[in-house]
VEXSETI-341516 format. One record per residue (C-alpha): x negated, y, z negated; residue number from 1; residue in one letter. Coordinates in pm, whole numbers. Layout:
# VEXSETI-341516
x;y;z;pos;code
X;Y;Z;NUM;A
...
This chain:
# VEXSETI-341516
x;y;z;pos;code
-2137;2493;2754;1;M
-1899;2244;2924;2;R
-1814;1971;2692;3;I
-1554;1680;2721;4;L
-1365;1519;2419;5;F
-1266;1186;2484;6;V
-1062;1006;2235;7;H
-738;781;2211;8;Q
-554;954;1991;9;N
-702;1348;2032;10;F
-827;1524;1831;11;P
-875;1255;1593;12;G
-1221;1344;1428;13;Q
-1305;1609;1705;14;Y
-1007;1843;1576;15;K
-1270;2104;1407;16;H
-1558;2073;1647;17;L
-1311;2127;2000;18;A
-1164;2402;1809;19;M
-1493;2562;1759;20;Y
-1571;2523;2130;21;F
-1275;2646;2222;22;A
-1260;2969;2043;23;R
-1607;3100;2258;24;N
-1462;3184;2622;25;P
-1831;3085;2736;26;K
-1752;2739;2690;27;H
-1530;2524;2909;28;R
-1364;2272;2726;29;V
-1140;1960;2791;30;V
-1011;1664;2625;31;S
-867;1338;2752;32;L
-632;1121;2529;33;G
-382;897;2574;34;E
-42;996;2681;35;K
188;1043;2345;36;R
519;1274;2416;37;P
567;1305;2027;38;E
213;1420;1952;39;R
178;1700;2181;40;P
-160;1870;2213;41;I
-133;2223;2160;42;E
-510;2392;2109;43;M
-565;2726;2241;44;K
-888;2727;2460;45;G
-875;2338;2532;46;V
-741;2192;2828;47;R
-577;1824;2753;48;H
-573;1562;2981;49;I
-327;1276;2933;50;W
-412;905;3048;51;Y
-111;668;3059;52;P
-104;401;2824;53;K
-331;102;2942;54;P
-142;-234;2960;55;K
-244;-435;2735;56;G
-418;-782;2783;57;A
-253;-1058;2944;58;S
-148;-1350;2691;59;Q
-319;-1598;2944;60;T
-638;-1476;2839;61;T
-872;-1601;2555;62;H
-754;-1473;2206;63;P
-1144;-1392;2129;64;Y
-1112;-1186;2477;65;L
-805;-965;2439;66;Q
-936;-690;2274;67;S
-1214;-661;2563;68;L
-941;-698;2819;69;E
-761;-438;2678;70;S
-1077;-241;2656;71;A
-1167;-233;2995;72;V
-819;-147;3107;73;R
-846;166;2885;74;R
-1189;248;3041;75;G
-1036;216;3348;76;Q
-769;456;3304;77;D
-1024;703;3163;78;V
-1259;665;3477;79;V
-933;762;3712;80;R
-903;1088;3486;81;A
-1275;1168;3541;82;C
-1272;1104;3859;83;L
-1022;1386;3919;84;E
-1208;1624;3705;85;L
-1533;1555;3895;86;R
-1352;1624;4183;87;K
-1218;1950;4048;88;E
-1597;2056;4021;89;G
-1577;1994;3617;90;F
-1912;1817;3524;91;I
-2002;1798;3127;92;P
-2343;1864;3002;93;E
-2235;1670;2681;94;V
-1956;1423;2628;95;I
-1838;1350;2266;96;C
-1640;1029;2263;97;V
-1500;751;2015;98;H
-1606;420;2227;99;P
-1411;185;1993;100;G
-1124;139;2215;101;W
-1323;114;2529;102;G
-1307;487;2634;103;E
-1687;541;2668;104;G
-1728;189;2884;105;L
-1767;385;3203;106;Y
-1821;770;3124;107;L
-2191;757;3228;108;K
-2094;599;3568;109;E
-1871;893;3646;110;V
-2099;1166;3476;111;F
-2472;1048;3474;112;P
-2554;1412;3442;113;E
-2398;1421;3113;114;A
-2538;1372;2742;115;K
-2285;1107;2576;116;I
-2233;1137;2189;117;L
-2046;845;2071;118;S
-1853;841;1733;119;Y
-1949;527;1543;120;Y
-1700;459;1325;121;E
-1719;90;1227;122;F
-1873;-252;1340;123;F
-1733;-556;1235;124;Y
-1943;-818;1042;125;R
-1786;-1186;943;126;S
-1943;-1149;636;127;Q
-2049;-873;350;128;G
-1785;-623;410;129;A
-1416;-581;458;130;D
-1359;-973;607;131;I
-1333;-1206;332;132;G
-1378;-926;87;133;F
-994;-1020;-92;134;D
-977;-1353;-172;135;P
-643;-1302;-154;136;E
-653;-1294;247;137;F
-921;-1525;324;138;P
-1053;-1529;678;139;P
-949;-1796;943;140;S
-1194;-2000;1172;141;F
-1087;-1786;1427;142;D
-1116;-1460;1221;143;D
-1454;-1534;1164;144;R
-1570;-1612;1509;145;F
-1388;-1365;1722;146;K
-1602;-1096;1556;147;V
-1903;-1066;1769;148;P
-1659;-1045;2067;149;T
-1459;-771;1908;150;R
-1768;-563;1891;151;N
-1821;-629;2231;152;A
-1645;-320;2340;153;T
-1910;-124;2123;154;Q
-2192;-272;2235;155;L
-2165;-254;2596;156;L
-2067;151;2525;157;S
-2393;204;2336;158;F
-2611;115;2663;159;T
-2394;419;2814;160;A
-2441;649;2510;161;S
-2752;877;2448;162;D
-2674;910;2082;163;W
-2469;824;1796;164;G
-2312;994;1494;165;I
-2155;842;1151;166;S
-1950;973;873;167;P
-2125;825;582;168;T
-2444;612;572;169;H
-2275;297;472;170;W
-2090;324;798;171;Q
-2415;393;994;172;R
-2553;69;789;173;E
-2315;-172;934;174;Q
-2466;-129;1237;175;Y
-2753;-337;1401;176;P
-3094;-213;1290;177;P
-3149;-140;1654;178;A
-2880;135;1681;179;W
-2931;310;1336;180;R
-3222;460;1472;181;A
-3004;685;1698;182;T
-2708;714;1466;183;I
-2712;1032;1270;184;S
-2507;1047;953;185;V
-2237;1355;1008;186;V
-1939;1360;836;187;H
-1628;1502;1000;188;D
-1609;1797;729;189;G
-1338;1904;501;190;I
-1164;2261;498;191;E
-1267;2296;103;192;T
-1126;2682;128;193;R
-796;2508;261;194;L
-822;2226;81;195;V
-849;2375;-300;196;R
-671;2332;-639;197;P
-405;2575;-720;198;D
-288;2574;-1095;199;P
21;2763;-973;200;K
136;2487;-678;201;A
483;2346;-720;202;V
560;2058;-517;203;F
946;2053;-416;204;K
1143;1787;-194;205;L
1518;1794;-100;206;E
1556;1445;-4;207;K
1436;1279;-288;208;P
1542;1614;-499;209;R
1143;1662;-667;210;L
1024;1978;-803;211;S
694;1918;-991;212;L
403;2120;-1115;213;N
99;2061;-1271;214;A
217;2054;-1616;215;G
398;1732;-1518;216;D
242;1398;-1531;217;E
216;1277;-1166;218;V
44;951;-1033;219;I
-48;959;-679;220;T
-144;734;-408;221;Y
-189;805;-29;222;V
-269;534;251;223;A
-210;610;635;224;R
20;283;597;225;N
67;71;279;226;L
-112;-223;334;227;E
-371;-435;135;228;P
-725;-282;299;229;Y
-611;28;124;230;R
-538;-203;-202;231;G
-146;-129;-211;232;F
-115;-491;-310;233;H
-306;-395;-637;234;T
-146;-72;-675;235;F
211;-194;-700;236;M
105;-496;-897;237;R
-5;-246;-1136;238;A
288;-23;-1119;239;L
529;-195;-1389;240;P
249;-152;-1641;241;E
143;193;-1525;242;M
555;310;-1609;243;L
536;118;-1903;244;R
222;282;-2051;245;R
334;633;-1945;246;R
689;701;-1998;247;P
700;1034;-1894;248;K
513;969;-1536;249;A
630;1034;-1190;250;T
487;786;-889;251;V
468;974;-565;252;L
363;707;-306;253;I
241;849;59;254;V
207;619;383;255;G
410;461;649;256;G
528;122;684;257;D
305;-12;981;258;E
-39;-196;983;259;V
-346;11;1048;260;S
-590;-274;961;261;Y
-526;-651;861;262;G
-303;-887;889;263;R
93;-806;902;264;K
311;-981;604;265;P
461;-1301;717;266;P
807;-1084;738;267;K
907;-705;698;268;G
652;-435;571;269;T
395;-507;308;270;W
638;-242;82;271;R
922;-481;139;272;E
693;-787;54;273;K
575;-591;-324;274;M
887;-461;-402;275;L
1014;-807;-369;276;A
714;-949;-599;277;E
712;-703;-865;278;I
1069;-736;-967;279;G
1228;-476;-1163;280;D
1080;-131;-1286;281;F
1211;202;-1309;282;D
1273;324;-960;283;R
1394;661;-1056;284;S
1064;763;-1137;285;R
921;604;-835;286;V
921;779;-476;287;H
846;650;-142;288;F
733;949;39;289;L
653;818;390;290;G
432;1034;600;291;K
418;1421;467;292;L
333;1737;659;293;P
9;1834;609;294;Y
33;2121;406;295;P
291;1931;180;296;L
73;1645;144;297;F
-204;1922;10;298;L
50;2039;-214;299;T
115;1705;-366;300;M
-265;1659;-431;301;L
-268;1995;-596;302;Q
0;1894;-883;303;I
-117;1552;-892;304;S
-248;1424;-1253;305;S
-396;1121;-1137;306;V
-478;1004;-804;307;H
-553;636;-706;308;I
-745;547;-380;309;Y
-828;183;-364;310;L
-1019;0;-18;311;T
-1169;-289;79;312;V
-1538;-195;214;313;P
-1429;-14;527;314;F
-1431;319;686;315;V
-1378;613;416;316;L
-1062;783;384;317;S
-1027;1172;493;318;W
-769;1136;185;319;S
-1022;1083;-55;320;L
-1223;1350;-16;321;L
-941;1592;28;322;E
-848;1443;-276;323;A
-1154;1526;-463;324;M
-1155;1852;-271;325;S
-857;1951;-440;326;S
-989;1904;-778;327;G
-797;1560;-843;328;C
-884;1314;-1122;329;L
-928;1000;-925;330;I
-935;622;-1029;331;V
-1054;472;-725;332;A
-1206;130;-623;333;S
-1552;42;-684;334;N
-1642;-56;-373;335;T
-1844;74;-48;336;A
-1855;321;46;337;P
-1651;489;-196;338;V
-1966;448;-419;339;R
-2154;656;-192;340;E
-1942;949;-290;341;V
-1827;873;-629;342;M
-1999;790;-957;343;D
-1793;659;-1233;344;D
-1735;865;-1498;345;N
-1935;1170;-1326;346;L
-1688;1292;-1042;347;N
-1452;1003;-1065;348;G
-1341;677;-1260;349;L
-1406;355;-1067;350;L
-1209;21;-1086;351;V
-1210;-340;-991;352;D
-1015;-344;-665;353;F
-846;-665;-726;354;A
-767;-606;-1092;355;S
-389;-485;-1114;356;P
-454;-460;-1564;357;M
-804;-257;-1498;358;A
-623;-27;-1276;359;L
-315;28;-1528;360;A
-570;86;-1830;361;E
-765;315;-1601;362;R
-460;527;-1554;363;V
-367;528;-1856;364;D
-703;632;-1999;365;E
-748;934;-1725;366;A
-391;1074;-1821;367;L
-458;1048;-2184;368;A
-758;1242;-2154;369;N
-604;1514;-1885;370;R
-850;1772;-2036;371;E
-1147;1593;-2139;372;G
-1189;1497;-1812;373;L
-1163;1818;-1673;374;R
-1520;1825;-1590;375;K
-1523;1519;-1403;376;V
-1232;1712;-1152;377;R
-1479;2005;-1148;378;E
-1736;1769;-1022;379;R
-1531;1614;-735;380;A
-1475;1916;-583;381;R
-1825;2031;-612;382;Q
-1964;1713;-452;383;T
-1731;1775;-141;384;V
-1826;2145;-138;385;I
-2219;2054;-140;386;E
-2182;1762;98;387;R
-1921;1754;299;388;Y
-1784;2139;327;389;D
-1652;2145;681;390;L
-1801;2553;727;391;A
-2124;2542;559;392;T
-2235;2163;624;393;V
-2084;1931;850;394;C
-1972;2153;1159;395;L
-2332;2341;1156;396;P
-2455;1994;1149;397;Q
-2243;1874;1459;398;Q
-2349;2170;1630;399;L
-2709;2142;1586;400;A
-2704;1769;1705;401;L
-2490;1846;2008;402;I
-2769;2143;2071;403;E
-3040;1913;2020;404;W
-2878;1659;2240;405;L
-2770;1883;2519;406;S
-3152;2009;2571;407;A
-3301;1644;2505;408;R
-3490;1474;2843;409;K
-3337;1179;2935;410;T
-3561;872;2867;411;S
C-alpha cells in the first residue's frame, strides 16, 4: 500500500501506525510535517518530507478569522509539498491526516484518488465542554462567539474526508450528529508490554540529586505544560496541605512552562504565578522536573505511590493511560473523558476538579491505604490491557479500518 501520513508535529498520533507499515517493504510510506530542526524524524522505512513553518495570520485580519487564515496558509504549504510528490509519481492510496491545523484542507484536490482518514481530536463548543467549565476562568464575549469560526477548519476539511477516527467516545460525541456516523472510535494505543509495573525500578537524577524507589512515598503530577486546563492551579493549591499531611512524601512535577491550551497568565508562567500564590512550603521535597525523556518518565510512573491527573472536559492525555498501564494508584478529576476510562474506587480515585482540599484528602487517603488499594492499581492496568493495548486492540482496529477504507468504493 502507498500511504501518506500528514501531521504538523509528525509522528504525533501516527507513531505506531507509521512504524507498522514501514516495517514491511511492500508498503511505500511517506510522512509530511512542519519543519522543526530540533525534532529530526528518524523512522526507518519512512520517507519524511518537511514543509516550512507557515506564516501566521495578518494582524489586520478579523480576530475570529485569524485561526482560519493560518490554517489556509498551512494548507497551501502542504499542497506545494504534495504537488512535488505527485510529480515524482507518488500517489497515495490512503492518507491519514490530522485536520485541526489546516493540513487536510486541500489534500483531495491534489490526490482525488486517495481515501482520506481524518483524525478528529476535538470539536470546540461554547458551552458544555472545556470553555466556561472552570468558573475561575469565565469566557469573554469573544471567547464564546469565535468558537464556530474556530471549527471552520475542521468543517471544511470534513467535506474532503472519506472517514474519521476519534480516540474516545466522548471526543467523538463533541462533533455534530451528522459527522458521528462517519467517525470510528479507536484509541492510538498504549504499549502495555513496555509501559508496565516494575517493583524494582529506581528513579535517579543528578540535578536535582534524587534516588527513589517503590518503597518511598512519591506523589507525581504530569502535564505537557503546567497550566489550568490540566488542573495545575488546583494541584498547586493542594500542595501545602498534601505536604503537611504526608511529611515523608516527595513530590515530582513533570511539564513545561509554555501554554498548550487556554489562556496565558497575566505575566510570567503559571508555575511562577502559583508558586507566588501559595507562598511558603517545604521546597526541598518538591521537584519541578520539566520535560523528561520518555524512558525516565516511565520509570517515574513505576515508582509513583500516587499519581495525580486533573483536566477540564477536553482531550484525554496519553499520560493518564500510561499511568494506569504502569499500575499507578491514580487520583483523577471527576470529569469527562476521565470517566470513560476510570470508575471511582474501582480502577482509580475520582475527585472534584476545583477542590484543592478534596484533592489533598484523597491523596492522603490513598497514601495511608496503599496496600489496601492494591487491587485498584491492578484493575487500572487491566483496563488498559483490555481496552487500549496497542498490539492486541488498537493497532488491529486501526489496520482493519484502513483496509476497509482503501477497499471502499467512493460514493
